[in-house]
C-alpha positions as MATLAB code, in Angstrom:
seq = 'XXXXXXXXXXXXXXXXXXXXXXXXXXXXXXXXXXXXXXXXXXXXXXXXXXXXXXXXXXXXXXXXXXXXXXXXXXXXXXXXXXXXXXXXXXXXXXXXXXXXXXXXXXXXXXXXXXXXXXXXXXXXXXXXXXXXXXXXXXXXXXXXXXXXXXXXXXXXXXXXXXXXXXXXXXXXXXXXXXXXXXXXXXXXXXXXXXXXXXXXXXXXXXXXXXXXXXXXXXXXXXXXXXXXXXXXXXXXXXXXXXXXXXXXXXXXXXXXXXXXXXXXXXXXXXXXXXXXXXXXXXXXXXXXXXXXXXXXXXXXXXXXXXXXXXXXXXXXXXXXXXXXXXXXXXXXXXXXXXXXXXXXXXXXXXXXXXXXXXXXXXXXXXXXXXXXXXXXXXXXXXXXXXXXXXXXXXXXXXXXXXXXXXXXXXXXXXXXXXXXXXXXXXXXXXXXXXXXXXXXXXXXXXXXXXXXXXXXXXXXXXXXXXXXXXXXXXXXXXXXXXXXXXXXXXXXXXXXXXXXXXXXXXXXXXXXXXXXXXXXXXXXXXXX';
ca = [
     -13.834   11.440    0.370;
     -15.930   11.710    3.541;
     -13.971   10.174    6.760;
     -15.517    7.764    9.203;
     -16.029    8.917   12.617;
     -15.875    7.072   15.713;
     -19.822    6.165   15.852;
     -19.193    4.945   12.335;
     -15.615    2.312   13.600;
     -17.644    2.210   16.403;
     -20.495    0.528   14.886;
     -18.616   -1.397   12.573;
     -17.053   -3.383   15.617;
     -20.494   -3.989   17.878;
     -22.231   -4.876   14.962;
     -19.230   -7.288   14.257;
     -19.436   -8.707   17.300;
     -22.986   -8.794   17.971;
     -24.028  -11.026   15.244;
     -25.052  -14.436   15.551;
     -22.746  -15.989   18.535;
     -24.882  -14.676   21.405;
     -27.837  -16.146   20.113;
     -26.331  -19.281   19.240;
     -24.154  -20.484   21.833;
     -25.182  -19.058   24.890;
     -26.717  -22.096   25.994;
     -23.198  -24.042   25.567;
     -22.011  -21.990   28.141;
     -24.050  -22.216   30.550;
     -24.442  -25.807   30.408;
     -20.574  -25.707   31.009;
     -20.254  -23.148   33.402;
     -23.046  -23.278   34.689;
     -23.963  -19.768   37.044;
     -20.537  -18.836   36.553;
     -21.393  -18.052   32.892;
     -20.992  -14.599   33.220;
     -17.330  -15.217   34.311;
     -16.941  -17.532   31.371;
     -18.013  -14.439   29.502;
     -15.815  -11.568   31.316;
     -12.774  -14.003   30.568;
     -13.095  -14.517   27.070;
     -13.568  -10.446   26.985;
     -10.458   -9.997   28.898;
      -8.588  -11.477   25.735;
     -10.549   -9.983   23.566;
      -9.597   -6.725   24.845;
      -6.343   -7.339   25.419;
      -6.022   -8.197   21.437;
      -7.878   -5.340   20.538;
      -5.090   -3.254   21.831;
      -2.724   -5.192   19.221;
      -5.191   -4.605   16.078;
      -5.315   -0.796   17.513;
      -1.887    0.234   17.493;
      -1.229   -1.837   14.194;
      -3.998    0.003   12.282;
      -2.901    3.132   13.376;
       0.776    2.670   12.002;
      -0.221    0.574    9.228;
      -3.367    1.566    7.855;
      -4.695   -1.396    5.447;
      -7.884   -2.713    3.940;
      -5.787   -5.765    4.247;
      -6.521   -5.513    8.142;
      -5.454   -8.789    9.851;
      -3.669  -10.070    7.260;
      -1.279   -6.848    6.448;
      -0.412   -7.215    9.830;
       0.935  -10.418    9.844;
       3.071   -9.669    6.697;
       4.445   -6.621    7.995;
       5.598   -8.517   10.866;
       6.492  -11.985    9.511;
       7.149  -11.721    5.945;
       5.523  -12.997    3.061;
       6.266  -16.784    3.688;
       4.059  -20.156    3.990;
       3.341  -19.301    7.323;
       1.541  -15.909    6.575;
      -0.286  -17.379    3.597;
      -1.910  -20.436    5.528;
      -3.282  -17.927    8.570;
      -4.717  -16.004    5.601;
      -6.206  -19.379    4.920;
      -6.871  -20.112    8.344;
      -8.575  -16.781    8.695;
     -10.577  -17.526    5.201;
     -11.613  -20.754    6.592;
     -12.622  -19.250   10.087;
     -14.955  -16.418    8.480;
     -17.029  -19.867    6.772;
     -17.092  -21.322    9.950;
     -18.517  -18.009   11.186;
     -21.245  -18.138    8.559;
     -21.921  -21.920    9.275;
     -22.418  -20.638   12.402;
     -24.755  -17.865   11.485;
     -26.818  -19.674    9.051;
     -26.968  -22.706   11.892;
     -28.247  -20.290   14.191;
     -30.805  -18.659   11.773;
     -31.803  -22.116   10.734;
     -32.896  -23.211   14.627;
     -35.092  -20.192   15.087;
     -36.633  -19.830   12.051;
     -37.665  -23.527   12.488;
     -38.958  -22.726   16.227;
     -40.481  -19.403   14.923;
     -42.187  -21.022   12.001;
     -42.930  -24.712   12.729;
     -43.735  -24.385   16.899;
     -40.531  -26.884   17.620;
     -36.858  -27.661   16.085;
     -37.471  -29.910   13.134;
     -33.629  -31.131   11.696;
     -34.540  -31.358    8.043;
     -36.416  -27.499    8.344;
     -33.347  -26.577   10.392;
     -31.087  -27.794    7.384;
     -33.525  -26.474    4.859;
     -33.488  -22.790    6.317;
     -29.461  -22.982    6.520;
     -29.447  -23.675    2.342;
     -32.192  -21.040    1.773;
     -30.623  -18.246    4.095;
     -26.971  -18.873    2.593;
     -28.455  -19.148   -1.002;
     -30.659  -16.223   -0.682;
     -27.699  -14.002   -0.080;
     -25.260  -15.828   -2.562;
     -28.164  -14.586   -5.505;
     -28.447  -11.044   -3.899;
     -24.572  -10.540   -4.398;
     -24.405  -11.985   -7.732;
     -27.406   -9.292   -8.233;
     -24.522   -6.475   -6.869;
     -27.009   -6.037   -3.788;
     -24.773   -4.862   -0.658;
     -26.406   -3.603    2.443;
     -25.694    0.498    2.917;
     -23.378    1.423    5.569;
     -26.947    3.356    7.419;
     -28.905    0.433    6.993;
     -26.387   -1.381    8.874;
     -26.358    0.766   11.204;
     -29.568    0.787   12.039;
     -29.171   -2.868   12.328;
     -26.871   -2.607   14.938;
     -28.772   -0.062   17.374;
     -31.922   -2.816   16.878;
     -29.729   -5.636   18.098;
     -28.273   -3.941   21.080;
     -31.683   -2.403   22.054;
     -33.484   -5.805   21.905;
     -30.714   -7.373   23.912;
     -30.827   -4.303   26.390;
     -34.656   -4.668   26.650;
     -34.454   -8.396   27.413;
     -31.920   -8.064   30.363;
     -33.208   -5.169   31.758;
     -37.136   -6.459   31.865;
     -35.051   -9.988   33.143;
     -33.882   -8.394   36.195;
     -37.147   -8.462   37.415;
     -38.018  -12.202   37.569;
     -34.866  -14.259   37.531;
     -34.221  -16.554   40.208;
     -30.298  -14.726   40.831;
     -29.506  -17.879   43.406;
     -28.500  -19.505   40.557;
     -25.341  -17.384   39.844;
     -23.954  -17.804   43.654;
     -20.407  -19.630   43.884;
     -22.104  -23.076   44.927;
     -23.533  -23.175   41.313;
     -20.152  -22.393   39.677;
     -18.303  -25.222   37.853;
     -14.830  -26.072   38.076;
     -12.075  -23.477   36.739;
     -11.451  -25.245   33.968;
     -14.786  -25.768   32.755;
     -15.532  -21.888   33.196;
     -12.810  -21.062   31.094;
     -13.757  -23.774   28.484;
     -17.347  -22.254   28.750;
     -15.933  -18.823   27.682;
     -13.559  -20.266   24.965;
     -16.424  -22.119   23.025;
     -18.351  -18.890   22.625;
     -14.969  -16.407   22.089;
     -16.055  -16.507   18.513;
     -18.556  -14.246   19.692;
     -16.169  -11.526   20.219;
     -14.721  -11.941   16.832;
     -15.675   -8.925   14.607;
     -13.889   -6.035   16.403;
     -11.241   -6.576   13.948;
     -13.433   -5.682   11.255;
     -12.465   -1.665   12.498;
      -8.931   -2.376   11.298;
     -10.090   -2.889    7.580;
     -11.631    0.746    7.485;
      -8.187    2.692    9.096;
      -7.500    4.552    5.883;
     -10.594    6.049    5.850;
     -10.923    6.883    9.598;
     -10.572   10.879   10.554;
      -8.073   11.797   13.181;
      -7.057    7.894   13.363;
      -4.625    8.182   16.284;
      -7.520    9.046   18.318;
      -9.999    7.607   16.842;
      -8.990    3.930   15.955;
      -8.160    2.908   19.669;
     -11.186    4.389   21.416;
     -13.498    2.514   18.980;
     -11.506   -0.799   19.411;
     -11.667   -0.514   22.963;
     -15.089    1.177   23.502;
     -16.652   -1.587   20.461;
     -14.990   -4.938   23.158;
     -15.772   -2.740   26.433;
     -19.551   -2.100   25.333;
     -19.941   -5.930   24.126;
     -18.469   -7.511   27.489;
     -21.377   -5.375   29.428;
     -23.915   -6.817   27.008;
     -23.108  -10.482   26.952;
     -22.354  -10.624   30.875;
     -26.057   -8.553   31.493;
     -27.719  -11.286   28.750;
     -25.822  -14.390   30.312;
     -26.612  -13.079   33.883;
     -30.580  -12.640   32.713;
     -30.204  -16.003   31.022;
     -28.905  -18.101   33.550;
     -31.740  -16.467   36.314;
     -34.592  -17.190   33.988;
     -33.503  -20.537   33.091;
     -33.162  -24.145   34.493;
     -30.184  -25.935   33.770;
     -32.881  -28.751   32.225;
     -34.410  -26.116   29.996;
     -30.858  -25.242   28.702;
     -30.129  -28.634   27.853;
     -33.195  -29.040   26.027;
     -33.089  -25.786   24.260;
     -29.414  -25.034   23.870;
     -29.793  -23.800   20.265;
     -32.005  -21.261   20.650;
     -31.989  -20.764   24.605;
     -32.239  -16.933   24.440;
     -35.395  -17.424   23.205;
     -36.701  -19.407   25.776;
     -34.931  -17.751   28.884;
     -37.427  -14.156   27.611;
     -40.706  -16.083   28.104;
     -40.823  -15.972   31.906;
     -40.849  -12.099   32.038;
     -42.146  -11.739   28.571;
     -44.453  -14.663   27.514;
     -44.581  -16.268   24.061;
     -44.223  -12.652   22.629;
     -40.897  -12.643   24.202;
     -39.815  -15.728   22.440;
     -40.710  -14.184   19.313;
     -39.153  -11.387   19.926;
     -35.701  -12.708   20.621;
     -36.591  -15.242   17.838;
     -37.141  -12.298   15.304;
     -33.653  -10.442   16.929;
     -31.961  -13.389   15.869;
     -32.812  -13.604   12.609;
     -32.332  -10.521   11.931;
     -28.624  -10.312   13.355;
     -27.992  -13.804   11.698;
     -29.232  -12.085    8.611;
     -27.178   -9.138    8.577;
     -24.127  -10.874   10.194;
     -24.312  -13.357    6.736;
     -24.588  -10.532    4.452;
     -21.804   -8.716    5.899;
     -19.716  -11.383    6.236;
     -20.005  -12.846    2.027;
     -19.543   -9.184    1.550;
     -16.829   -7.925    3.738;
     -14.432   -9.991    5.797;
     -14.697  -12.936    3.260;
     -13.618  -11.364    0.030;
     -10.260  -10.023    1.300;
      -9.232  -12.891    2.672;
     -10.183  -15.037   -0.614;
      -8.590  -12.243   -2.740;
      -5.718  -12.426   -0.988;
      -5.338  -16.038   -0.982;
      -6.142  -16.158   -4.895;
      -3.493  -13.166   -6.016;
      -1.600  -12.726   -2.803;
      -2.537   -9.238   -2.463;
      -5.771   -7.237   -3.037;
      -6.042   -6.031   -6.634;
      -5.993   -2.549   -7.571;
      -9.768   -2.400   -9.041;
     -10.910   -3.832   -5.659;
     -14.065   -1.398   -4.745;
     -15.662   -0.907   -1.548;
     -19.112   -2.459   -2.024;
     -18.789   -4.367   -4.878;
     -16.694   -7.968   -5.004;
     -15.166   -7.599   -8.467;
     -14.463  -11.407   -8.063;
     -17.023  -12.491   -6.297;
     -18.834  -15.196   -8.455;
     -16.378  -17.821   -8.670;
     -15.010  -16.963   -4.495;
     -18.790  -16.422   -3.290;
     -20.013  -19.832   -4.869;
     -16.937  -21.882   -3.102;
     -17.973  -20.103    0.089;
     -21.422  -20.580   -0.121;
     -21.243  -23.879   -0.707;
     -18.257  -24.613    2.108;
     -20.403  -23.110    4.152;
     -23.402  -25.091    3.557;
     -21.434  -28.180    3.756;
     -19.882  -27.458    6.815;
     -23.298  -26.124    8.418;
     -25.553  -29.154    8.097;
     -22.518  -31.706    8.649;
     -21.824  -30.653   12.323;
     -23.348  -29.822   15.182;
     -23.377  -26.454   16.899;
     -20.765  -27.827   19.726;
     -18.503  -28.553   16.783;
     -18.861  -25.503   14.739;
     -18.181  -23.147   17.464;
     -15.171  -24.818   18.862;
     -13.699  -24.825   15.274;
     -14.031  -21.340   15.295;
     -12.997  -20.063   18.630;
      -9.911  -21.991   18.068;
      -9.227  -20.500   14.365;
      -9.800  -17.173   15.912;
      -7.740  -17.508   18.917;
      -4.731  -18.985   16.736;
      -4.997  -16.029   14.207;
      -5.574  -13.446   17.455;
      -2.128  -15.195   18.726;
      -0.484  -14.362   15.783;
      -1.693  -10.652   15.547;
      -1.300  -10.028   19.205;
       2.671  -11.971   18.725;
       3.167   -9.369   15.564;
       2.484   -6.462   17.666;
       5.150   -7.716   20.272;
       7.442   -7.732   17.196;
       6.661   -4.248   15.683;
       6.400   -2.796   19.254;
       9.329   -0.345   18.390;
       7.471    0.804   14.969;
       3.725    0.965   16.719;
       4.680    2.480   19.846;
       3.063   -0.198   21.829;
       3.927   -1.634   25.167;
       4.862   -5.017   23.987;
       4.256   -6.831   27.500;
       0.884   -5.912   27.277;
       0.976   -7.920   23.656;
       2.847  -10.714   24.863;
       0.815  -11.231   27.609;
      -2.099  -11.515   24.959;
      -0.659  -13.610   23.205;
       0.305  -16.053   26.366;
      -3.316  -15.815   27.285;
      -4.237  -17.125   23.668;
      -1.767  -19.891   23.447;
      -3.063  -21.110   26.926;
      -6.673  -21.053   26.037;
      -6.107  -22.703   23.067;
      -4.457  -25.490   24.936;
      -7.407  -25.588   27.311;
      -9.816  -25.963   24.895;
      -8.442  -28.894   22.868;
      -7.485  -30.490   26.344;
     -10.650  -30.148   27.981;
     -12.866  -31.649   24.551;
     -10.147  -34.059   24.083;
     -10.678  -35.460   28.206;
     -14.586  -35.149   27.554;
     -16.019  -35.076   24.023;
     -13.117  -35.763   21.433;
     -15.810  -35.930   18.887;
     -16.781  -32.327   19.004;
     -13.124  -31.193   18.122;
     -13.449  -33.206   14.447;
     -14.620  -30.094   12.631;
     -11.140  -28.432   14.031;
      -9.104  -30.995   12.908;
     -10.911  -31.177    9.631;
     -10.375  -27.090    9.104;
      -6.631  -26.999   10.678;
      -5.672  -29.870    8.176;
      -7.622  -29.326    5.296;
      -6.269  -25.425    5.528;
      -2.476  -26.447    5.289;
      -2.838  -28.892    2.777;
      -4.842  -26.369    0.516;
      -2.064  -23.579    1.234;
       0.608  -26.050    0.575;
      -0.849  -27.608   -2.529;
      -2.104  -24.105   -4.143;
       1.230  -22.102   -3.605;
       3.286  -25.291   -4.726;
       1.076  -25.452   -8.171;
       0.616  -21.542   -8.797;
       3.507  -20.347   -7.516;
       1.078  -17.544   -6.268;
       2.467  -16.161   -3.178;
       1.624  -13.505   -0.794;
       3.465  -10.203   -1.983;
       5.252   -8.202    0.376;
       2.406   -5.854    0.897;
      -1.316   -7.229    1.093;
      -2.997   -3.920    0.035;
      -0.820   -1.713   -2.674;
      -2.181    1.547   -1.167;
      -0.057    0.862    1.965;
       2.881    0.458   -0.024;
       2.450    3.966   -1.887;
       1.778    5.300    1.907;
       4.294    4.048    3.349;
       6.635    5.818    0.078;
       4.850    9.022    0.678;
       6.030    8.754    4.750;
       9.669    8.220    3.754;
       9.670   11.845    2.187;
       7.197   13.258    4.262;
       9.351   16.127    5.246;
       9.474   16.880    1.661;
       5.706   17.131    1.070;
       5.238   19.129    4.402;
       7.709   21.524    3.383;
       6.018   21.804   -0.338;
       2.760   22.349    1.106;
       3.730   24.957    3.707;
       5.598   26.855    1.195;
       2.521   26.861   -0.980;
       0.309   28.098    1.968;
       2.922   30.957    3.035;
       3.185   31.763   -0.486;
      -0.456   32.466   -0.909;
      -1.743   33.370    2.649;
       1.124   35.137    4.447;
      -0.701   35.383    7.964;
      -1.513   31.508    8.581;
       0.177   29.372   11.056;
       0.993   25.877   10.418;
       1.518   23.296   13.003;
       2.125   19.219   12.700;
       0.833   17.255   15.850;
       0.177   13.355   16.557;
       3.074   10.706   16.572;
       4.823   11.893   13.847;
       5.496   15.271   15.041;
       6.033   13.778   18.806;
       8.018   10.483   17.595;
       9.022   10.460   14.364;
       8.211    8.715   10.804;
       9.035    5.303   11.808;
       6.326    5.386   13.820;
       3.738    6.910   12.424;
       1.453    6.187    9.755;
      -0.561    9.423    9.502;
       0.758   13.032    9.388;
      -1.317   15.457   11.107;
      -1.168   19.201    9.798;
      -3.129   22.050   10.649;
      -3.382   25.391    9.077;
      -4.582   28.111   11.099;
      -5.676   31.621    9.049;
      -8.398   33.719    9.165;
      -9.628   32.819    5.710;
     -10.372   29.211    5.951;
     -12.008   29.029    2.812;
      -9.059   30.412    1.104;
      -6.849   28.496    3.023;
      -8.727   25.193    1.867;
      -8.514   25.865   -1.891;
      -4.945   26.482   -1.524;
      -4.250   22.819    0.509;
      -6.649   21.286   -2.288;
      -4.362   23.208   -5.196;
      -1.243   21.945   -3.167;
      -2.254   17.999   -3.073;
      -3.116   18.571   -6.667;
       0.220   19.544   -7.726;
       2.346   17.398   -5.922;
      -0.096   14.348   -7.262;
      -1.077   13.010   -3.931;
      -3.583   10.652   -4.329;
      -6.470   10.633   -2.331;
      -5.309    7.744    0.125;
      -2.066    9.839    0.979;
      -1.207    9.944    4.572;
      -1.414   13.638    5.005;
      -4.334   14.464    7.417;
      -4.751   18.308    6.878;
      -7.122   20.425    9.361;
      -8.223   23.685    8.153;
      -9.003   26.020   11.595;
     -10.336   29.773   11.748;
      -7.998   31.952   14.319;
     -10.645   32.108   16.640;
     -11.212   28.447   16.832;
      -7.068   28.176   18.036;
      -8.571   26.189   20.866;
      -9.436   22.939   18.749;
      -5.693   22.496   18.131;
      -4.256   19.344   20.218;
      -2.205   20.592   23.354;
       1.046   18.805   22.040;
       1.682   20.639   18.471;
       4.798   21.570   16.657;
       4.731   24.701   15.166;
       6.630   25.004   11.501;
];
């Protein structure tokens, strides 16, 4: 099975974050922070970057398709709290779908009708969710390559917008005299925090990543830093090219209006099309990917063994429920309500993941204080977001209250009546991998003996966390075989794995090198 490299993992993170958030909620942030909107994006980005540290460490140690939920279970056990957080995660994905479809409806209404029509917007919301629901019923899915192309298209259009906008804007609007109070700047960042949601999707691919100990951290950090840069650049150009009156009037599609000063109507249409493509692909990816994992865990307590990568086997009922909830949410609440609910949901989830890595720091070989600081930042951010909105606009918290209360009621009621609870391991593959790691020395010895018997001149090395710090801190075992006959070495290793009955998702990452390629060996290695 072909492994995922850095660029694929990086694209998954970028694609997850640059979905519809920046197109939908940029106007809300500018209204709150005014000229300090770029600072607001940096503040939210720092929380995301610190949280990505916890995700990177947990993904390397516990590679699982269960991702976020698996990490919570590993740290806190299979109890009502982890069950509730999984249900909240599922609800947060529904909110993301509502945000994407809301943004799609706003941009579609303006593009096709010339101005925003409320009824048309609601119709477009229902249509886009219905369209992708039907596609899923038919078993369709977006291939990885098409998603990669979509990611680079989105990024390309935003960079083009930013590059051209730097020549026309009034950058005096970014000066400190146009900044709002620190509380408003922080709130401006937190209301769009959900625009950074998406990097955690990299964690769900951890079992399929090539050289995970190096690739996963690089992919997490590079994806978040790239998105911070793009968001800050876009917000600088938007603030410089829009008056606050324009932002107030066109807040639901402010980015398209911001393109008018330097690209005219063509710029408005270009950004509008980019928004439609971005939100549509994000709806598609969320329906097929993230939401299915949370739904299946909620229903069965774990991922079933016949879950496949691309087709949601149990998707008919689950997808229908998600689609109906999304449409209800998107047409019942305004953009601010949806944004706050989504940001609040993910801040709670990310606080849990940071606390999980703090607790598991010994096993994940982490600096626990980074994760504790990230946890505290999430908690402070939750209080700031709630406090500011209670003080200025209590109605904006209506959807958040509905989500937090209903998910708790659902979790308690469902677990009580069905007796289904979160399993000890969300992903059965991780459970089997952990069992193999406990007996790693036995398998390493058997593989080494087989190679030496068949190829006496071969050299065998161990590297990575397993070799340096032991199996308690390792989710993988990196084995390098150096031989003059690479083809024969590969055949021998395949036979050895077959004889040992190792499944394809086993934790032993074996790489064959020719003796002339010894410089490719890691610096830190242990010869067997």
